[in-house]
C-alpha positions in Angstrom: -16.9 -34.6 -35.1 -17.0 -31.7 -32.8 -20.0 -28.8 -33.9 -18.0 -25.8 -32.8 -17.4 -23.5 -36.1 -17.3 -20.1 -35.7 -16.6 -17.3 -37.8 -14.2 -14.5 -37.2 -15.3 -10.9 -38.0 -13.5 -8.0 -37.3 -15.5 -5.6 -35.0 -18.0 -8.4 -34.1 -17.3 -10.6 -30.9 -18.3 -12.5 -28.4 -14.8 -11.6 -26.4 -13.2 -8.1 -26.7 -9.8 -6.7 -27.7 -9.3 -4.6 -24.5 -5.7 -3.2 -25.5 -3.2 -3.4 -28.2 0.3 -1.6 -28.8 3.7 -2.3 -30.6 6.6 -2.6 -28.7 9.1 -0.3 -30.0 12.4 -1.7 -29.0 11.8 -5.3 -30.4 13.2 -4.8 -33.8 13.7 -7.3 -36.4 11.3 -9.8 -34.2 10.8 -13.6 -34.8 8.9 -16.0 -33.2 8.0 -14.0 -30.2 7.0 -15.8 -27.1 4.5 -15.1 -23.8 3.7 -16.7 -20.7 1.6 -15.2 -17.6 1.4 -16.1 -14.0 -1.0 -14.6 -11.9 -1.0 -10.9 -13.2 2.4 -10.6 -14.7 2.9 -11.3 -18.3 6.4 -12.2 -20.1 7.1 -11.9 -23.3 10.3 -13.0 -25.2 12.2 -12.8 -28.4 15.0 -12.4 -30.3 16.0 -8.8 -30.8 18.5 -6.9 -33.5 19.8 -4.6 -30.4 22.1 -3.0 -32.9 20.0 -2.6 -36.0 21.7 -4.8 -37.7 19.3 -7.2 -39.0 20.6 -9.7 -37.3 19.7 -11.0 -33.8 21.9 -10.3 -31.3 20.2 -10.5 -27.8 17.7 -12.8 -26.0 15.2 -10.0 -24.9 12.7 -10.4 -21.8 9.8 -7.6 -21.4 7.2 -8.3 -18.3 4.3 -6.0 -17.4 1.7 -6.3 -15.4 -2.2 -8.2 -17.0 -3.6 -4.6 -17.8 -0.5 -2.4 -19.0 -0.6 0.0 -21.7 2.9 -0.1 -22.4 5.6 -3.0 -22.4 8.2 -1.1 -20.1 11.9 -1.6 -20.5 13.6 -4.8 -22.2 16.5 -6.9 -20.6 18.8 -9.0 -21.8 19.2 -12.5 -20.4 21.8 -13.2 -23.0 23.4 -13.2 -26.4 21.6 -14.7 -29.4 23.5 -14.4 -32.3 22.3 -15.2 -36.4 19.8 -14.9 -38.6 16.4 -13.9 -37.2 14.4 -16.4 -38.5 16.3 -19.2 -36.7 17.7 -17.2 -33.5 14.0 -17.4 -31.4 13.1 -17.1 -27.6 10.0 -19.0 -26.1 9.1 -18.2 -22.0 6.9 -20.5 -19.9 5.5 -19.9 -16.1 5.6 -22.5 -13.2 3.3 -22.8 -10.4 5.3 -20.2 -8.1 6.0 -17.7 -10.6 9.2 -19.1 -11.7 9.9 -18.3 -15.0 12.4 -20.1 -17.6 13.4 -19.1 -21.0 14.7 -20.9 -23.9 16.8 -19.7 -27.0 18.2 -20.6 -30.2 21.5 -18.5 -31.0 21.9 -20.2 -34.3 25.8 -18.9 -34.9 26.7 -21.1 -32.3 24.5 -23.7 -33.2 23.5 -23.8 -29.6 20.2 -23.6 -27.4 20.6 -22.0 -24.0 18.4 -21.8 -21.2 17.8 -19.1 -18.5 15.9 -19.3 -15.2 14.2 -16.1 -13.5 13.9 -16.8 -9.8 10.0 -16.2 -8.4 11.7 -14.7 -4.8 14.8 -12.7 -6.1 13.5 -12.0 -9.8 17.1 -12.4 -10.9 17.9 -14.2 -14.0 20.5 -17.0 -14.2 23.3 -17.1 -16.1 22.6 -18.6 -19.5 23.6 -22.4 -19.6 23.5 -24.4 -22.5 20.7 -27.1 -23.6 22.4 -28.7 -26.7 24.7 -28.2 -29.5 23.4 -29.9 -32.6 24.3 -28.9 -36.5 21.3 -26.6 -36.6 18.9 -26.2 -34.2 15.9 -23.9 -34.0 12.3 -23.3 -32.5 13.2 -24.0 -29.0 10.1 -24.2 -26.8 9.6 -24.6 -23.2 7.0 -25.4 -20.6 7.4 -26.0 -16.7 5.9 -28.6 -14.9 5.0 -27.9 -11.3 7.9 -25.6 -10.4 10.9 -27.5 -11.0 11.1 -29.1 -14.2 11.6 -27.4 -17.5 10.7 -29.4 -20.8 12.7 -28.0 -23.6 12.2 -28.8 -27.0 13.6 -28.1 -30.1 14.3 -29.5 -34.0 16.0 -29.3 -37.1 15.6 -29.7 -40.8 14.0 -32.6 -41.8 15.2 -34.1 -38.4 13.3 -35.2 -35.6 12.2 -33.3 -32.6 14.2 -33.5 -29.7 13.4 -32.9 -25.7 15.7 -32.4 -23.0 14.4 -32.1 -19.5 16.1 -29.8 -16.8 15.4 -31.0 -13.1 16.1 -27.9 -10.5 15.6 -29.9 -7.5 18.8 -32.2 -8.5 20.3 -29.4 -11.1 20.9 -31.8 -13.7 19.7 -32.9 -17.1 17.6 -36.1 -18.5 19.1 -37.4 -21.7 17.6 -36.4 -25.1 14.3 -38.0 -26.2 13.2 -38.0 -30.1 9.6 -38.2 -31.6 9.1 -41.0 -33.8 8.3 -38.8 -37.1 10.3 -36.5 -38.7 9.6 -32.4 -38.4 8.8 -30.0 -41.0 10.5 -26.7 -40.6 7.5 -25.1 -38.8 7.5 -23.7 -35.2 6.6 -26.8 -32.7 4.3 -25.8 -29.4 4.6 -27.8 -25.9 2.3 -27.5 -23.3 2.1 -28.7 -19.1 -0.8 -29.4 -17.3 -0.9 -28.8 -13.4 -1.3 -32.6 -13.6 2.1 -33.1 -14.6 1.0 -34.5 -18.5 2.8 -32.5 -21.2 2.0 -32.6 -24.8 4.1 -31.5 -27.5 2.6 -30.1 -31.0 4.2 -30.2 -34.1 4.2 -30.5 -37.8 5.1 -33.8 -39.8 7.8 -34.0 -42.3 4.7 -35.0 -44.4 2.6 -32.2 -43.2 0.6 -33.9 -40.8 -0.8 -32.0 -37.4 0.8 -34.6 -34.6 0.9 -34.5 -30.9 3.7 -36.1 -29.0 2.6 -37.2 -25.6 5.4 -37.5 -22.8 4.8 -41.1 -21.0 7.2 -40.8 -18.6 10.4 -42.2 -20.4 9.8 -41.3 -23.7 7.5 -40.0 -26.4 4.4 -41.5 -27.7 3.0 -39.4 -31.0 -0.3 -39.1 -32.0 -1.1 -38.4 -36.0 -4.0 -36.2 -36.1 -4.7 -35.6 -39.9 -3.7 -37.4 -43.0 -0.5 -36.3 -44.8 0.0 -32.8 -46.9 -3.2 -30.5 -45.0 -1.8 -29.5 -41.9 1.0 -27.4 -40.3 1.9 -25.5 -37.2 -0.2 -27.7 -34.3 -0.5 -26.7 -31.1 -1.2 -28.2 -28.1 -3.0 -27.8 -24.2 -3.6 -30.3 -21.8 -6.1 -29.6 -18.7 -5.8 -30.9 -15.1 -7.2 -34.1 -15.8 -4.9 -35.1 -18.1 -6.8 -34.3 -21.3 -5.3 -33.3 -24.5 -6.6 -30.6 -26.9 -4.8 -29.6 -30.2 -5.4 -26.9 -33.1 -3.7 -26.4 -36.7 -4.6 -24.7 -39.4 -4.9 -26.3 -42.9 -3.2 -25.8 -46.1 -5.7 -24.8 -47.7 -8.1 -22.9 -45.8 -9.9 -23.3 -42.3 -8.6 -23.4 -38.6 -9.0 -26.8 -36.9 -9.4 -27.9 -33.1 -9.3 -31.1 -31.8 -10.0 -33.4 -28.3 -8.1 -36.2 -27.3 -10.9 -39.0 -26.6 -8.4 -42.1 -26.0 -5.2 -43.1 -27.2 -4.8 -42.1 -30.8 -8.7 -41.1 -31.2 -8.9 -37.5 -31.5 -12.7 -35.6 -32.3 -12.1 -32.7 -34.2 -13.6 -30.0 -36.5 -12.8 -27.4 -38.6 -13.6 -23.8 -36.0 -12.6 -20.8 -37.9 -12.4 -19.5 -42.0 -9.7 -17.8 -43.5 -6.3 -18.9 -44.4 -3.9 -19.3 -41.3 -0.4 -17.9 -41.0 1.9 -19.4 -38.3 0.9 -21.2 -35.1 -2.6 -22.2 -34.1 -2.4 -21.7 -30.1 -4.9 -23.5 -27.6 -4.7 -22.9 -23.6 -6.7 -24.4 -21.4 -7.2 -22.5 -18.0 -7.6 -24.7 -14.7 -11.2 -24.1 -14.6 -11.4 -25.7 -18.0 -12.1 -22.8 -20.3 -10.3 -23.4 -23.7 -8.7 -20.2 -25.5 -7.7 -20.0 -29.2 -5.4 -17.9 -30.8 -4.5 -17.7 -34.2 -3.6 -15.2 -37.4 -6.1 -15.6 -40.2 -6.2 -14.0 -43.9 -9.5 -12.6 -44.2 -10.8 -10.2 -46.8 -7.3 -9.3 -47.5 -5.9 -8.8 -43.9 -3.9 -10.9 -41.5 -4.9 -10.2 -38.3 -5.1 -11.8 -35.3 -7.9 -13.4 -33.6 -8.9 -14.8 -30.5 -12.1 -17.0 -29.5 -12.6 -19.2 -26.0 -15.3 -21.9 -25.1 -16.1 -22.1 -21.5 -16.2 -25.1 -19.4 -19.5 -27.2 -20.0 -20.6 -24.9 -23.1 -20.6 -26.7 -26.3 -19.5 -24.0 -28.7 -16.9 -21.1 -28.6 -18.1 -17.2 -28.6 -17.5 -15.3 -31.7 -13.9 -14.0 -32.3 -12.3 -10.6 -31.8 -9.4 -9.5 -33.9 -6.7 -7.3 -33.4 -6.7 -3.9 -35.5 -3.2 -4.3 -36.9 -2.8 -6.3 -40.0 -0.1 -8.2 -41.6 0.5 -10.4 -38.6 2.6 -13.4 -38.5 3.4 -16.1 -35.8 1.7 -15.3 -33.0 1.6 -17.2 -29.6 -1.2 -16.9 -26.7 -0.8 -16.9 -23.1 -3.6 -16.5 -20.3 -3.5 -14.6 -16.8 -5.6 -14.4 -13.8 -6.9 -17.8 -14.3 -8.1 -16.8 -17.8 -9.5 -13.6 -17.1 -7.1 -12.1 -19.7 -5.9 -13.7 -23.0 -2.4 -12.1 -24.1 -1.4 -12.7 -27.7 2.0 -11.6 -29.1 3.1 -11.9 -32.9 4.9 -10.9 -35.5 4.0 -7.1 -37.1 5.6 -6.7 -40.7 3.3 -3.5 -41.2 6.0 -1.4 -39.3 10.2 -1.6 -40.4 11.5 -3.6 -39.1 9.1 -6.0 -38.0 8.0 -5.7 -34.3 6.4 -7.4 -32.0 2.6 -6.8 -31.8 1.2 -7.3 -28.3 -2.9 -7.7 -27.9 -4.9 -8.0 -24.6 -8.6 -9.5 -25.2 -11.5 -10.0 -22.6 -10.6 -14.2 -21.4 -13.5 -16.3 -21.0 -13.1 -17.6 -17.3 -15.7 -15.7 -15.0 -13.0 -13.2 -12.4 -12.7 -14.9 -9.2 -13.0 -11.9 -6.9 -15.4 -10.1 -4.1 -14.8 -6.7 -2.9 -13.5 -6.6 0.7 -14.8 -4.3 3.4 -12.7 -4.0 7.0 -15.2 -4.4 9.8 -18.1 -3.3 7.2 -16.3 -0.3 5.6 -15.6 2.1 8.7 -13.5 4.2 8.1 -11.3 4.0 11.1 -11.1 1.4 13.8 -9.7 0.2 16.7 -6.0 -1.1 16.6 -6.4 -4.8 16.9 -4.5 -8.1 16.6 -7.0 -9.3 13.7 -9.8 -7.4 12.0 -13.5 -8.9 10.6 -13.4 -8.8 7.2 -16.4 -9.2 5.3 -16.7 -10.2 1.2 -19.2 -8.8 -0.8 -20.7 -9.8 -4.4 -18.1 -12.8 -4.7 -18.0 -14.2 -8.3 -16.3 -16.8 -10.0 -16.8 -19.3 -6.7 -13.9 -18.1 -4.8 -12.5 -21.4 -2.3 -10.0 -20.2 -1.1 -7.8 -17.1 -0.6 -4.4 -15.4 0.5 -3.8 -12.1 1.9 -1.1 -9.2 2.9 -1.0 -5.8 4.3 0.5 -3.4 2.1 1.5 -5.1 -0.5 0.1 -7.9 -2.7 0.6 -11.3 -1.7 2.6 -14.1 -3.0 2.6 -17.5 -2.6 6.2 -17.1 -1.3 5.1 -13.9 0.6 2.2 -13.1 2.2 0.0 -12.5 6.0 -2.2 -15.4 5.5 0.1 -18.8 6.0 -0.8 -19.7 2.5 -4.0 -20.0 1.1 -6.9 -20.3 3.9 -10.7 -21.5 3.2 -12.8 -18.7 2.0 -15.5 -17.1 4.0 -18.1 -14.3 2.9 -17.2 -13.3 6.8 -13.4 -13.4 7.6 -11.1 -12.8 10.6 -8.3 -11.9 9.2 -4.9 -11.3 11.2 -3.1 -7.9 11.9 0.4 -8.1 12.2 2.3 -6.2 14.6 4.4 -4.5 12.1 1.3 -2.9 10.3 -0.3 -1.5 13.6 3.5 -0.3 14.6 3.7 1.7 11.5 -0.4 2.4 11.7 -0.6 6.4 10.9 -3.8 8.4 10.8 -2.4 10.3 7.4 -1.7 6.8 6.0 -4.4 3.8 5.8 -3.3 0.2 6.3 -4.6 -1.4 3.2 -5.4 -5.6 3.1 -4.5 -7.2 -0.7 -6.6 -10.6 -1.1 -6.3 -12.6 -3.8 -8.9 -15.3 -4.4 -9.4 -18.2 -6.4 -12.1 -20.9 -7.5 -11.9 -24.9 -6.4 -10.1 -25.5 -9.5 -7.2 -23.0 -8.2 -8.1 -20.3 -11.0 -6.8 -17.1 -9.3 -8.5 -13.8 -9.4 -7.1 -10.4 -9.6 -5.8 -8.8 -6.3 -8.3 -6.7 -4.4 -7.8 -4.7 -1.6 -9.5 -2.3 0.9 -7.9 0.7 3.2 -8.4 1.3 7.1 -7.2 3.7 9.5 -5.9 1.8 12.7 -6.2 4.0 15.7 -3.5 2.2 17.8 -4.7 4.5 21.0 -5.0 8.0 22.3 -2.8 10.6 21.4 -3.4 13.7 23.0 -1.5 16.8 25.0 -2.6 16.8 28.3 -2.6 19.7 31.0 -3.6 19.2 34.4 -2.6 22.4 36.5 -3.5 25.0 39.3 -7.0 26.2 38.3 -5.9 29.5 38.7 -2.9 29.5 36.9 -2.6 32.1 34.3 -1.4 29.3 31.5 -4.9 27.7 31.3 -7.1 29.1 28.7 -10.1 31.6 29.3 -12.5 30.2 27.3 -13.6 26.6 28.8 -15.3 24.0 27.4 -19.3 23.7 27.5 -20.4 21.0 29.9 -23.5 19.3 30.9 -22.6 18.9 34.5 -21.9 21.8 37.1 -18.4 23.4 37.1 -16.8 23.6 40.0 -17.0 27.0 41.4 -14.4 29.2 42.2 -14.0 30.3 45.8 -14.4 34.4 46.7 -10.7 33.9 49.3 -9.6 36.8 47.7 -6.6 34.7 46.1 -4.7 35.4 43.2 -5.3 34.3 40.0 -1.8 32.8 39.0 0.5 30.5 40.9 2.8 27.5 40.6 1.3 25.3 38.1 1.3 22.4 40.6 -0.5 24.1 43.6 -4.0 25.0 44.1 -5.8 26.6 47.3 -9.2 24.7 46.6 -10.1 20.6 45.9 -10.3 21.6 42.3 -8.1 21.5 39.2 -7.4 22.5 35.4 -8.1 20.1 32.9 -6.9 20.8 29.7 -6.9 18.0 26.8 -6.3 18.5 22.6 -6.3 15.5 20.6 -3.1 15.1 18.3 -3.2 13.5 15.3 -6.3 11.3 17.1 -7.5 9.4 14.2 -10.6 8.2 16.2 -11.6 11.7 17.8 -11.7 12.0 21.5 -14.7 11.3 22.8 -14.5 11.4 26.8 -12.7 12.3 30.3 -13.5 11.1 34.0 -11.5 12.2 36.4 -10.4 10.5 39.7 -8.0 9.8 42.3 -6.3 6.2 41.3 -5.6 4.4 38.2 -8.7 2.1 38.3 -11.4 4.3 39.5 -13.0 7.2 38.0 -16.2 9.4 38.0 -18.7 9.8 35.5 -17.6 10.7 32.0 -17.7 13.9 30.5 -18.0 14.7 26.9 -15.2 15.6 24.5 -16.1 17.7 21.9 -14.5 18.3 18.2 -10.9 16.8 19.9 -11.1 19.5 23.0 -11.8 20.1 26.5 -10.9 22.8 28.6 -12.2 22.8 32.4 -11.8 23.6 35.8 -13.0 20.2 37.6 -13.6 19.2 41.4 -11.4 16.5 42.7 -13.3 13.6 44.3 -12.4 12.1 47.1 -10.8 13.4 50.3 -8.0 16.0 49.3 -5.9 16.5 52.5 -3.2 19.5 52.5 0.0 18.5 51.0 1.0 16.1 47.7 -2.3 14.5 46.3 -2.2 12.0 43.0 -4.9 13.1 40.9 -5.5 10.6 37.6 -7.8 11.3 34.4 -9.2 8.7 31.7 -9.4 9.4 28.2 -10.9 7.6 25.4 -11.6 8.1 21.8 -14.4 7.3 19.1 -12.8 3.7 18.3 -12.8 2.7 22.0 -9.2 3.4 22.6 -8.7 4.8 26.4 -5.6 5.9 28.0 -5.0 7.2 31.6 -2.8 10.5 32.8 -1.7 11.4 36.1 -0.2 14.7 37.5 0.6 15.5 41.6 -0.6 18.4 42.8 -0.3 20.2 45.7 -2.9 21.5 48.1 -2.1 24.7 50.1 -5.3 26.6 51.7 -3.6 28.5 53.9 -2.6 31.8 54.0 1.4 32.6 54.2 3.0 34.8 57.1 5.1 38.1 56.3 8.2 38.5 58.2 9.1 41.4 56.7 11.7 43.4 53.6 11.9 46.6 51.6 10.0 47.4 48.3 11.4 50.6 46.0 10.3 51.7 42.5 12.4 53.7 40.1 11.3 55.1 36.6 12.5 54.7 33.7 14.1 57.9 32.3 13.6 57.2 28.6 10.0 56.1 29.4 9.1 57.3 33.1 5.8 55.4 32.7 8.3 52.4 33.1 9.7 51.3 36.6 12.2 48.8 38.1 10.7 47.2 41.6 13.0 46.1 44.1 12.2 43.7 46.8 15.1 43.5 49.3 15.6 40.5 51.9 12.0 39.8 51.6 11.0 37.2 54.6 7.7 34.8 54.0 6.6 31.9 56.0 4.9 29.4 54.2 5.3 25.5 53.2 6.3 26.6 49.5 9.7 25.4 49.3 12.9 27.5 48.7 12.1 31.1 49.6 8.7 30.5 50.7 6.8 32.3 48.1 6.1 32.3 44.4 5.3 36.1 43.5 3.7 39.1 44.2 0.4 40.5 43.5 0.7 44.3 42.3 -2.1 47.3 42.0 -1.1 50.9 40.7 -3.2 53.5 42.7 -3.1 57.8 42.7 -3.9 57.4 46.5 -2.1 55.6 49.2 -5.0 53.0 49.8 -4.0 49.7 49.7 -7.2 48.0 50.7 -9.5 49.7 48.0 -11.6 47.4 46.7 -11.4 49.2 43.4 -7.6 48.1 42.8 -6.8 46.0 39.8 -4.2 43.7 40.8 -1.8 41.8 38.3 -0.2 38.3 40.1 4.1 38.3 38.7 6.0 35.6 39.4 9.3 36.7 40.9 12.4 36.0 39.3 15.6 34.3 40.6 15.7 32.3 43.5 16.9 34.5 46.4 14.9 36.8 48.9 16.1 39.8 46.8 14.6 40.2 43.4 14.0 43.3 40.8 10.7 43.0 38.3 11.6 45.4 35.2 9.5 47.4 33.4 6.1 47.7 35.4 4.1 49.9 33.9 2.6 52.7 36.5 -0.4 52.7 34.2 -1.6 49.0 34.5 -5.2 49.1 36.1 -5.8 52.8 36.4 -8.5 54.9 34.4 -7.7 57.4 31.5 -8.7 60.2 34.1 -6.1 59.1 36.9 -2.9 59.3 34.1 -0.9 62.4 34.7 1.9 63.8 36.3 2.5 63.6 40.0 2.7 60.8 42.5 2.1 56.9 41.6 1.6 54.2 44.4 2.5 50.7 43.5 1.2 48.4 45.9 2.8 44.5 46.5 1.8 41.7 48.4 3.5 38.5 48.5 1.9 35.3 47.0 2.9 31.7 47.8 2.5 28.5 45.0 -1.2 28.5 45.1 -2.0 32.1 45.5 -2.4 32.9 48.6 -1.5 36.1 49.6 0.0 37.2 52.8 -2.3 39.5 54.8 -3.5 43.2 53.9 -1.6 44.4 56.7 1.8 43.1 55.5 0.9 45.1 51.8 4.4 46.7 50.8 4.1 50.2 49.1 6.5 52.1 46.8 6.2 55.7 45.6 7.1 57.1 42.3 6.8 61.0 41.6 6.6 61.6 38.0 7.5 65.4 36.6 6.4 64.2 33.2 4.8 61.5 31.6 7.0 59.8 28.4 6.0 56.2 27.0 8.1 53.9 25.4 9.4 54.2 21.5 9.7 51.8 19.1 12.2 52.7 16.7 11.4 50.7 12.7 13.9 50.4 10.2 14.6 53.3 7.7 12.8 51.8 4.1 14.2 54.3 1.3 13.1 53.2 -2.1 
């Protein structure tokens, strides 16, 4: 005898009820079934879709193992007739395949459908058998390609038929040597290919039929007249387990010692109703689920005994009462137990679902990519540490940005577990990487017994390169900011050559260049910039702060007059680097002036604005085209173009010819308030080349404007009426 009695007591448990709900669209359910694979739970039942009270459809619900509702149902085929005799059974295979078998009593047939694990599509129903009164189908899956389907009739032998997905064929029908009583049987398959069938004989005995490879060998577990609703399980070693209810009081459990030798004991009190379910997970934990009437309440109960332990924990119970005909499955290697039953506390009766904390410790660990760093350099592999491992993980499977499956993963199947693991990063993941969207690594672990744990994850931002907007231009260009980035090293000094503070961006009159850098969606943050003359040789790096650099820098090396290549190398905070280059023309030479005319015409609507007209301006310089970039302008009330107090403004010359007009030049620019009055105004013009070099002072042109009145531009606002 086994010493393992437990006393189920509602509200006092060694496990825990985690979730419970009624499936609202399961009207008129009878003999519901449940199966699970990894973290997905499947529930099957015949349902009256038209609320007629008779079964119309074989329905399937699927949900995550921690769901708070079952979601929408899906019909896999018609199931017609009285609800007691039109039931659905489901089972899963090692690769996630789902098989369903159901009876359609009005058609006197058993049907089967298969859900493909890759596409998720259920096959069209196919006939398993046609008989006088085939009822109570049950199904188990061996591996991923063999479905063992059983059924029985009234006072007939239990029948078995095997579907082979690989050969797309059925076996002959196999029968038990004992006739059955009209209660639903059970069937389980172990990972080693062993199959056991639990049933009730016509003499009300608990019986187990064992598949021998070419038939069924039946073993009787109890004396006649005192047992029913036998559940069965088989572990990875081929050891069989059974459980049943007494026709008097009590729930019993047994373990097979040898052929026709079973050790049994009562493990729970109360008057049992319907199937007694037993499941053995890959880790050797035994799970039990059943319904008992205790203190006038029919509740579902769950208990477990961990591998290596001698007793079951105190059971947990459902909150719902008036339950019948339960079935049990476990997920995540036994971490969760799922019980379904008929709930007759509502009308018409519906499926009651309850989830319990299972008896197998979770096989899990906490992944940390690069030690938990938020942003890392994009690379083809990363180092991942696994903190706080539990449940003795032995192997692992992973996938980026989606949960892995055995069919779809980035790890090439199951790999050995280590607390520090180098994990590959596919090119597609790096190509899609963004600072705004972290990449997530999903990992699933399992132990040496192939108990599979929950999917765990960690996220990281891959910084796959320097991303910056870079400007490398004339240090005197007005396109550069007026505020520079402070630097520890000395800036390049502007000379006092009297040149203009603007010019063509691609020219310079000094051995200097303006460098502007702004990080654009830069995940790791810009870190340094170094300047050089080739793509491989750079000077001392300068620090970039807050993703911004703005400075004039001396160009290293020789800097001959004419075209020069200048390079910079930018790095970011995670080690990415990128080089940029530009061509800038060094022109320190003063252009010569060959003549031209210059006049100014006042605007009669705003006399302080003038049109500056240049005609046939001749300049000699290396600047291409007309040999000048623009003109330097200054206003004065006296005709003294060499006055050092003049304020000069560089203006780019419009057009491409030697004659051009600058519109709306203000005569007041650069003057003091005391200088503003009617009278004569002088405008001085000095031609500039691309580097901002002016023609000699002797070549300054003068235009005169006489104002008898001062008028200013007017701004016209729209009329607003309210």
